N, C-alpha and C positions, 0 to 999 in steps of 0.2 A: 370656843371657836373665835377666831379673829374677826374684827369688824368686816374685813373684806369677804371672809367666808359667809358671814351672816347676810351680807348684801347679795352675794351670789345665790345663796339658798332662797332668799326672798324673791329674787328675780326669776329663778327657775320655777318656784311655786306659782307665781303670776303667769308665767308662760304656759305652764301645764293647765291651769284653770282656764286660760283663754282658748285653749284647744277644744274645750267642751262645746258641743253644738247647741245646747239648750240652756236658757237661764236657770232652770231648776237644777240641772246638773252642776252648774257653776256654784249655785247657792249651797248645795249639799257638800260639794268639795271644800268650799271655804269654811263651812261649819265643822266638817270633819277635821280639817287642818287646825281649826281653833280648839279642838278637843271635845266637841259635843258628841254625845252618844247617839246611836240610831234612834232610840226612844225619844230623846230630847229634840232631835231634828224633826222627827215625825210629828210631834206635838206642835212644834213651832210652825211647821209648814201646813198643818192640818191634813195630814195624810196618814195612811197606815204604816207601821214600821216596815212591813214587807215591801212597800213601795220604795222606801229609802234604801232598803237592802238591794232591791232590783236595780235601782238607779246607781247605787255604789258599784255594782257589777259592771254597768255600762261605762262608768268613769274609768274603772280599772282596764277595761277593754281598750278604750281610746288611748290611755296612757301606755299600755303595753305595746300597742301598735306603733306609737311614737318612739318608744325605746327600741323596738325592733328595727324601725326605719333608720334611727340614728346609728345603730350598731352596724347596719349594712353600708352606711355611707362612708 
């Protein structure tokens, strides 16, 4: 990818993470984007893997709503 594309992708990632309403969701999103597994994130945050899975589902929901709103605009 070109440098301009990399900047655009980075900005979009930051925008999407900023949409998340809780610090824990933002942390999980950033760790997932960095390539960490669910088990690694759970261990790092001191929670059960199922908690990370559930919160990842909430992240997807927020991001899908944003994509749907963008598509309608």
